[in-house]
N, C-alpha and C positions, 0 to 999 in steps of 0.2 A: 524740756531743757533745764539744765542746772546752773547754779551760780555759786560763787564763793565770796563771802563778805568779810573775810578776815585773813589777810595774807601779809607777809613781811618780806622785805628785800634787803639788799646791801645798804639801802638808805638808813636802815637801823641795824637790826641784829639778825638778818637773814643771810644766806650764802649765795643767793642768786640775785643778779642785778634786776632793777625794775623792768628793764626791757625783756630779760629772759623770763621773768614771771609771766609777762603777757604772752610770750611764745609758748610757754608750758600750758597756759590756759587755753590757747587756741588748739594745741595738740590734744588736750583733754576734752575738747568740744564744749567748753564752758561759754555761756553767753555773756556773762558779766562777772567781773572780779573787782573787789574793793582792795586797794592797796592801803594798808593801815599801819604804816611804820610808826614806831614809838616817838611821840612828841615832835614829829616832823612831817612836812609835806614835800620835802626836797626831792623825792624820787618820782613825783607825779609827772613832771614835764617829760622826762625820759620815757616813762611808761606810756604816756599818751601817744607819743609818736608811733610806737610799735603797735599799741592797741588799735589805733586807726588803720594801720596797715594790715593787721591780721583779722580784723572784724570782731574784736572783743570790746564790749562796753565797759570802760574803766570808771569805777565809782571812786571819787577822791575821798580820802579819809585819813584818820590817824588813830592811835591807841594811846590812852593816857592812864597813868596809875593814880588812883585816888587815895587820900588818907582814910584808912578804914581799920579801926582797932581790932575788929573780930578776926580778920584774916587778910586776904588780898582782894582788892577791888580794881579791876581793869575795866576801862570803859572804851569801847570802840565808837568812834564818831564818824558817821557816814554822811556823804554829800558835803564834806567840808572843803570848800573851794580854796585853792591857793590865792594869796593876796592878803591885803589888810582886812581885819575883822576882829571882833571881840575875842574869840578863842584863838584865832590865828596869831594875833599879837601876843597872847599869853604864852603861846608855845615857845617864843624866844626866851622867856624867863625860865621855862622848864628845861630847855636845852642848856642854858648857862648853869643851872643847878646840876645837871648830869655831868657837865665838864668838871665842876668842882668835886663832885662825888667820885668820879673816876680817878682823879689824882690821889684822893685819900685812900682808895682801894689799893692802888699801887704801893703807897706807903705802908699799908697794913701787911700786904704780901711780903714786902721787903723785910719788915720787922719779924715776920714768920720764917725768914731764912730763904726766901725765893728770890733769885736773881732775875727779876722782871722789871722792865722799864716802861714808862709811859709811852715812849716812842714805839716799842714793840706792840703795845695794845692798839695804838693809832694805825700802825701798819696792817694789823690783822683786820681792823675795821674798814680800811680803805678810805673812801670818801664819805662813808655813812656815819650816822650818829653812833657813838660808842655805847655798848651795853654789856652787861655781865657775861653773856655768851662769848664775847670776844676775849674776856679774861679767861674763861673756862677753856677756850680753844688753845690759848697760849700756854696755860698751865699744863694741859695735856701734851702739847707738842714738846715741852721741855721736861716732861717726865715727873712733874710734881704731883700728879694725880693719875690714877689708872685709866680714867675715862672722863668724858665730858660731864656726865651726871655726878660723878664723885666730886668734881670741883665745886658744885653747888652744895651737895650734901655735907661736905667736910669744911668748906671755907666761905662760900659766897651767899648762901641762903640766909634769910633773916634769922638772927640769933647765932650765926656762925662767926668765927673770929675775923674774917675779912669783910663782913657785911657793913656797909655804910648807908644810912638812910639819906634820902635827898628830898628836896622841896616837892610837895605834892599839893594839889587842890583837894578840897573836900567834894563829896558827891554833889551837893546842892550847887556849888559854884560851877562845877564841871557841866552839869546839866543846863544850868541857866546860860552859860556862855555858849554852849553848843546851840541851844535854841535861838539865842540872839544872833548867831552866825548862820541861821537858816539850815542847820545841820540836824542830824538825827542821832541822839545818844542811845547806846545799847550797852547793857552790862555783858561783858565777855565771860565765858566759862564760869557760870555761877557756882560751881562746886568749890571754887577757891575762896568764896566769901567767908568761910569759917563758920557757917550756920549749921546747926545740927538737927533741928526739928522742923516739921511743917509749919508750926506756929511762928518760929523765928523767920522762916522764909516769907511767910505771909505778912508779918509785921514790916519786914524790910521792903518787900515789893510795894506794899501800901504806901510807905513813906516816900520811896523813890518815885512812885507814880504821882504823888501829890506835888513833888518838885518838878514834874514834867518829863520824867523818863519815858521813852517811847518803846523800847524793846529789850528783850532778854535773848541772849544767844543760846537757844534751846538745841539747835542742830549744830553740834560741835564735833570737831574732828576726832576727839578722844572718846566720845560717847557712843554706846551701841544704840540701836534703833529703838529699843524699849525705853531707855532713859530719855532719848530725844523726844519721843511722843509724849511721855509722861510730863516732861517740862512744858511742852507746848500746851497740853491740856490744863496744867496747873495755872499758868499765867493768864489764861483767858478771863479768869475771875477778877483780875486787877486791871482789865482794859489795856494790857500790854501786848505788844506784837512779838511773835517769834522772829529771831534772826538766825543766821547760821554761817559758819565758815570753818575752814580747816585749821586755822592758826599756823599756816605754812611758814616754815623757817628754812627750807632747804635742808642741807646736811646737819644743821644744828638740831633738827628734830627728825632724825633718821626714820624712814618708814611712814612719815606723815605726808601724804600726797595732796597737792593742790586739787581742790574739788572733791576729794574722796576720803581725806583723813586717813584713818587706819583701815578703811575699806567699807565702812558702813554709813558714810556720809553722802547724801544726795539732796542738796537744798534746791527745791523747785523755784523757778523764777517768779512764781506767785508771791513768795515771801518778799522778794525785792519789790515787787509791784506794790504790796501793802505798805512797806516801809517808805517807799518813794511818795506814795499818796499822803502819808502822815508827816511829810517834811513841812516845817513851818513855812508859811507863805504860799503853800500849794492849795489851789482851789479844790474843794471837796465836791 
């Protein structure tokens, strides 16, 4: 049986509701799915109701962006339970930072001649946390870009004219808060770290492991099976565990299916078993 440990819903920047993500998981015969919306746990209550009904094991989680000069570091946090806690409380600060950043992006787009309002972005996001994909969708709908990808390439990506940075935690703080919350920190899609050589990856994995990192997302929805296995083999030298997920966003990542990615993803439930056993506070 297979699992998916990286998925997004309308609680952040996906196009399917938390409930529908669970229904899709059931139709795909997935045994477990981690809902990992950006900087929030808001979709979990809705997802849990449906997950219980369709027989899917819901893994609570989130995805956070870390300050990382070399490139992009996203960290998926698994088994992060809703409610008060060290990392849970910090998420409120991150959400406030997102809100401030989003208003500045609207101002940048208006300065660039686009008639886009903050209210339109909120409407596109619905009740979820606003992210750049919502801006891209509105820009495409209004004809300011040819397609969703072009919105990032031309305006929203780091270094482009409408990009605005926001508050981020460093990797060490993120890992330590996750562990203090009895959760499992995992580096998502490691190709985005901006590292170029095996030596650079080795040095980074060594440092992250010393801070307490538990896993690396080796089985990723955009990777072919050769890359997936090579990553899983490489991280074993650093006592890190492989994780895996599609990074499902619904229509915002067209063709990327929950549980299957681009067609070469199949994360065995043994991967989840190992990560669950490594959860802080779990008896070995």
